[in-house]
C-alpha positions in Angstrom: 76.8 -47.7 -74.0 78.1 -48.7 -70.4 75.1 -48.2 -68.1 77.0 -49.6 -64.9 78.8 -47.5 -62.3 82.6 -47.1 -62.8 85.3 -47.4 -60.1 85.1 -43.7 -59.0 81.1 -44.5 -58.4 80.0 -42.6 -61.6 77.1 -43.4 -64.1 78.6 -41.1 -67.0 78.5 -37.7 -65.7 76.3 -38.4 -62.4 77.3 -40.1 -59.3 80.2 -39.8 -56.8 80.4 -39.6 -53.1 80.1 -35.7 -51.9 80.2 -36.4 -48.1 81.2 -34.6 -44.8 84.7 -35.7 -43.5 83.0 -37.3 -40.6 81.4 -39.9 -43.1 84.5 -40.6 -44.9 85.4 -43.8 -42.9 81.9 -45.3 -43.1 81.7 -44.8 -47.0 85.0 -46.1 -47.5 84.4 -48.9 -45.5 81.1 -49.9 -47.4 83.1 -49.0 -50.7 85.8 -51.4 -50.3 83.8 -54.3 -49.0 80.3 -54.2 -50.3 81.1 -56.2 -53.3 83.3 -59.0 -51.6 80.6 -59.3 -49.1 77.4 -59.7 -51.3 79.3 -62.0 -53.4 80.2 -64.4 -50.7 78.2 -67.8 -50.9 77.0 -67.8 -47.4 75.9 -64.1 -47.9 74.1 -65.1 -51.3 72.4 -68.3 -49.7 71.1 -66.3 -46.7 69.7 -63.4 -48.8 68.0 -65.5 -51.3 66.5 -67.9 -48.4 65.2 -64.9 -46.8 63.9 -63.5 -50.2 62.0 -67.0 -50.6 60.8 -67.8 -47.3 60.2 -64.6 -45.8 59.6 -62.0 -48.5 57.7 -64.5 -50.8 59.8 -64.4 -53.7 59.4 -64.9 -56.6 56.5 -62.4 -57.0 53.9 -63.4 -59.6 53.9 -61.9 -63.0 50.4 -61.8 -63.6 48.6 -60.9 -66.8 46.0 -58.3 -66.9 43.3 -59.5 -69.4 40.9 -56.4 -69.1 43.6 -53.9 -69.0 45.2 -55.7 -72.1 41.7 -55.5 -73.9 41.6 -52.0 -73.1 44.9 -50.8 -74.2 45.4 -53.4 -77.0 48.4 -55.1 -75.8 49.6 -57.8 -73.8 50.0 -56.4 -70.3 51.6 -58.2 -67.6 51.7 -56.9 -63.9 54.9 -57.3 -61.6 53.2 -57.9 -58.1 55.7 -56.2 -55.7 52.9 -55.4 -54.1 52.6 -59.1 -52.9 56.0 -59.0 -51.1 55.9 -59.2 -47.2 55.3 -55.5 -46.0 53.5 -54.5 -49.3 56.2 -53.4 -51.6 59.5 -53.9 -53.4 61.4 -52.0 -50.5 62.1 -55.4 -48.4 64.2 -56.7 -51.4 67.0 -53.9 -50.4 66.6 -53.7 -46.6 67.0 -57.5 -46.3 70.4 -57.2 -48.5 71.8 -54.2 -46.4 70.6 -55.6 -42.9 72.7 -58.6 -43.7 75.5 -56.4 -45.1 75.3 -54.3 -41.8 75.5 -57.4 -39.7 78.7 -58.6 -41.3 80.3 -55.2 -40.9 79.3 -55.4 -37.2 77.1 -52.5 -37.0 74.7 -52.6 -33.7 72.3 -50.1 -34.8 70.0 -49.0 -38.1 68.8 -45.7 -39.1 66.7 -45.1 -42.3 64.5 -42.2 -44.0 61.1 -42.8 -45.5 58.9 -40.9 -47.6 55.7 -43.1 -48.0 56.6 -45.2 -45.1 57.4 -48.3 -47.4 60.8 -48.0 -46.8 60.4 -47.5 -43.0 58.1 -50.2 -42.6 60.5 -52.6 -44.6 63.6 -51.4 -42.3 61.7 -51.9 -39.1 60.6 -55.2 -40.4 64.3 -56.6 -40.7 65.3 -54.9 -37.5 62.8 -56.7 -35.7 63.9 -59.9 -37.6 67.5 -59.5 -36.8 67.2 -57.9 -33.3 68.6 -54.4 -34.1 68.0 -51.3 -32.8 66.4 -48.9 -35.5 65.5 -45.3 -35.9 63.5 -44.3 -38.8 63.3 -40.3 -39.9 60.2 -39.2 -41.6 58.6 -35.9 -42.8 55.8 -34.6 -40.4 53.6 -34.1 -43.2 54.3 -37.7 -44.7 53.6 -38.7 -41.1 50.3 -37.3 -41.1 49.2 -38.7 -44.5 50.9 -42.1 -44.1 49.5 -42.8 -40.5 49.1 -46.5 -40.9 52.7 -47.1 -41.8 54.0 -44.9 -38.9 52.1 -47.3 -36.5 53.3 -50.4 -38.3 56.8 -49.0 -37.7 56.1 -48.3 -34.0 54.2 -51.9 -33.6 57.5 -53.4 -34.7 59.7 -51.7 -32.1 61.1 -48.8 -34.1 61.4 -45.1 -33.0 59.7 -42.6 -35.8 61.2 -39.2 -35.6 59.4 -36.3 -37.5 61.5 -34.2 -39.7 60.2 -30.5 -39.4 62.0 -28.8 -41.9 61.7 -27.8 -45.4 58.1 -29.0 -46.6 58.6 -31.8 -44.0 58.6 -34.7 -46.7 61.3 -37.0 -48.1 64.0 -34.8 -48.8 63.9 -33.4 -45.2 63.9 -36.8 -43.9 66.8 -38.0 -45.6 68.7 -34.6 -44.5 68.0 -35.7 -40.5 69.2 -39.2 -41.3 72.4 -37.8 -42.8 72.9 -35.7 -39.7 72.2 -38.5 -37.2 74.7 -40.8 -39.1 77.5 -38.1 -39.0 77.1 -37.9 -35.1 77.2 -41.9 -34.9 79.4 -43.0 -37.8 80.8 -46.1 -35.6 78.2 -48.2 -34.7 75.4 -47.1 -36.9 74.3 -48.4 -40.6 72.4 -46.1 -42.9 69.8 -48.1 -44.9 69.1 -45.8 -47.7 66.0 -47.0 -49.5 66.5 -45.7 -53.0 69.2 -45.7 -55.6 70.4 -42.1 -54.3 73.2 -41.2 -52.1 76.9 -41.4 -52.3 78.4 -44.1 -53.7 78.4 -47.2 -53.3 74.7 -46.7 -52.4 73.0 -46.4 -55.8 75.0 -49.4 -57.2 74.3 -51.4 -53.9 70.7 -50.9 -53.9 70.3 -51.4 -57.6 72.0 -54.6 -57.2 69.6 -55.8 -54.2 66.5 -54.7 -56.3 67.8 -56.4 -59.6 66.0 -59.5 -58.5 62.8 -58.0 -59.9 64.1 -57.8 -63.5 65.8 -61.1 -63.2 62.5 -62.9 -62.0 60.5 -61.0 -64.9 62.9 -62.4 -67.5 62.4 -66.1 -66.5 58.7 -65.4 -66.0 58.4 -64.1 -69.5 60.1 -66.9 -71.0 57.6 -69.3 -69.4 54.6 -67.2 -70.3 55.5 -65.8 -73.9 58.5 -68.0 -75.0 60.7 -64.9 -74.9 62.3 -63.1 -72.0 62.3 -59.6 -73.7 59.0 -57.5 -73.5 58.7 -54.6 -75.8 58.1 -51.9 -73.0 58.9 -51.9 -69.3 57.1 -49.3 -67.2 57.6 -48.0 -63.4 57.1 -45.2 -61.5 60.6 -43.0 -60.5 61.0 -41.0 -57.2 64.4 -41.9 -56.3 64.1 -44.7 -58.6 64.8 -48.0 -56.7 61.7 -49.9 -58.1 62.4 -48.6 -61.5 66.3 -49.4 -61.2 65.2 -53.2 -60.3 62.8 -53.6 -63.2 65.0 -52.1 -65.8 68.5 -53.7 -64.4 68.9 -56.7 -66.9 67.3 -55.1 -69.7 69.7 -51.8 -69.8 72.0 -53.5 -72.3 68.9 -54.8 -74.6 68.3 -51.6 -76.3 65.0 -53.3 -78.2 63.2 -53.2 -74.7 61.8 -49.7 -74.3 62.1 -48.4 -70.9 59.8 -46.0 -69.6 60.2 -44.1 -66.1 57.2 -42.2 -65.1 57.6 -39.3 -62.8 55.3 -37.1 -60.7 54.0 -34.0 -62.6 51.7 -33.1 -59.3 49.5 -30.3 -60.2 51.4 -30.0 -63.3 55.0 -29.6 -64.6 54.8 -25.7 -64.7 52.6 -25.2 -61.7 55.4 -25.0 -59.4 53.9 -27.9 -57.5 55.8 -30.8 -59.2 58.2 -33.5 -58.8 59.1 -34.2 -62.2 62.8 -34.0 -62.1 63.9 -34.7 -65.8 61.8 -32.0 -66.9 62.6 -29.4 -64.4 66.0 -30.5 -62.9 69.7 -29.5 -63.6 72.6 -31.2 -62.8 73.7 -30.5 -58.9 74.7 -32.2 -55.7 72.1 -33.8 -53.5 72.5 -36.2 -50.7 76.0 -36.9 -51.3 76.0 -37.5 -55.1 76.0 -35.5 -58.4 72.6 -35.8 -60.1 69.6 -34.1 -61.6 68.0 -32.0 -59.1 65.2 -29.4 -59.2 67.1 -26.1 -58.1 66.8 -22.3 -58.0 69.2 -20.4 -60.3 71.6 -20.0 -57.3 71.7 -23.7 -56.6 69.0 -23.7 -53.8 67.0 -26.9 -53.9 63.3 -26.4 -55.0 60.5 -28.0 -52.7 58.9 -30.7 -54.5 55.4 -31.7 -54.6 53.3 -34.8 -55.2 50.2 -36.3 -54.1 52.2 -39.4 -53.3 54.4 -39.4 -50.3 56.9 -41.5 -52.2 57.4 -39.6 -55.3 58.0 -36.1 -53.8 61.6 -36.0 -54.1 63.5 -33.2 -55.7 66.0 -35.4 -57.5 66.5 -39.0 -59.1 69.2 -41.3 -58.5 72.3 -40.8 -60.6 71.9 -44.2 -62.5 68.6 -42.7 -63.6 70.2 -39.2 -64.5 72.6 -41.2 -66.6 69.7 -43.2 -68.3 67.8 -40.0 -69.1 70.9 -38.0 -70.5 71.8 -41.0 -72.8 68.1 -41.4 -73.9 68.3 -45.0 -72.7 65.1 -44.5 -70.7 62.2 -42.5 -71.7 61.0 -40.3 -68.8 57.1 -39.2 -68.8 55.1 -37.8 -66.2 51.7 -38.0 -64.7 49.5 -35.5 -62.8 47.9 -36.1 -59.2 44.4 -36.5 -61.0 46.1 -38.8 -63.8 47.6 -40.9 -61.3 44.5 -41.2 -59.0 42.3 -42.0 -61.8 44.7 -44.7 -63.2 44.9 -45.9 -59.6 40.7 -46.5 -59.7 41.0 -47.9 -63.3 43.2 -50.6 -62.2 41.2 -51.3 -58.8 38.0 -51.6 -61.1 39.7 -53.5 -64.0 41.7 -55.8 -62.4 40.5 -56.1 -58.4 44.1 -54.5 -57.5 44.1 -51.4 -55.6 47.7 -49.9 -56.1 50.0 -47.6 -54.0 49.6 -44.0 -55.7 53.4 -44.0 -56.6 52.5 -47.2 -58.8 49.6 -45.7 -60.1 51.4 -42.8 -61.6 53.3 -45.7 -64.0 49.7 -46.8 -64.5 48.7 -43.7 -65.9 51.0 -43.7 -68.9 49.0 -46.2 -70.5 46.7 -43.4 -71.8 49.6 -41.5 -73.3 51.0 -44.3 -75.2 50.2 -46.3 -78.6 50.9 -50.2 -78.7 50.6 -52.6 -81.3 48.3 -55.6 -80.4 50.8 -58.1 -79.7 53.4 -55.9 -77.8 54.4 -57.2 -74.3 54.1 -54.5 -71.6 55.3 -55.0 -68.1 54.5 -52.6 -65.3 56.2 -52.9 -62.0 53.4 -53.0 -59.6 55.7 -51.5 -57.1 53.3 -51.4 -53.9 50.0 -51.9 -52.7 47.5 -49.1 -51.8 46.5 -50.1 -48.1 48.5 -47.1 -46.9 46.8 -44.8 -49.4 43.4 -45.3 -48.5 42.9 -42.0 -46.8 44.5 -40.2 -49.9 41.9 -41.8 -52.2 39.1 -41.1 -49.8 40.2 -37.4 -49.6 40.7 -37.1 -53.5 37.0 -38.6 -53.5 36.4 -38.8 -57.3 35.2 -42.2 -57.6 
């Protein structure tokens, strides 16, 4: 089975570029040039130098002794929370800002949900001296206030999206509208493996450094680059893609994607796309998305600002359809309890997105010699107010 994108931008039945005519020149420019640019030796040298010296890579692969004892397995945490800015998002924004500069763009726009991609974009724009606008749902701005202020301190203009349920989908809509009106001088740094081709493939390649490092680190720690399980949360799916990327062709490695069930899959307040979604077009690609019978997007819900997206990236839709990745969901309460558990067993307060991946440990049965890697995609500083409001600790 082939899990890579084809020349038309499809992963199996999903992908493509469904875009307004005004954006066609931009997308074509990207499609025709991105592979040549990112494989230039000078690009690779600068990309990896910044990942090393600025982002702090490689991030540790940390053995979790107390969790391992509790769940009778050898559990490792891939510490993306230790990246500069506090999450994996910086891997992609470093890559895309270097690409934008080589394309001669002067301005950057982005969308953000939890704010981590917005902060990562604002950070690289400050680093490179480029003007930046980030669109963020008004509800997300309220529940992720520290990240809003971080972006502003970094010199970025944060624009609230006030349509729909004022979360990630709506921020993405606004960013797309801006790009349609400013196609010539602006590059849109999409934060996940979503959007029209070549974005899903491009973001996946930049995030694949995660699984590249896991293989080397497991070889050192376990004498074997292949774990038995890799777990990661999935909203759009960039951290999961990064963690899965170099294992996709190794079928003996079990890959587990964890979505947000919200208040329950059948509650009407959920973001569990693989359980509730059907094929359709969202933000420029054919994928699985939550929609009504007549094709209107269903508003997603999650306590996590980074997982309340009504679809998943087309690669993940293909991985679900082919059965290569097993998708499970966790409710708000399950995720919050798992976040507190990690805090109190290993001294690491995770982002609520990551806590969804941790919640699956209770739903699985491992052999005592199973090696389990959980991608710890972000730290919980940004979520302290949500933890406090939840209050069950």
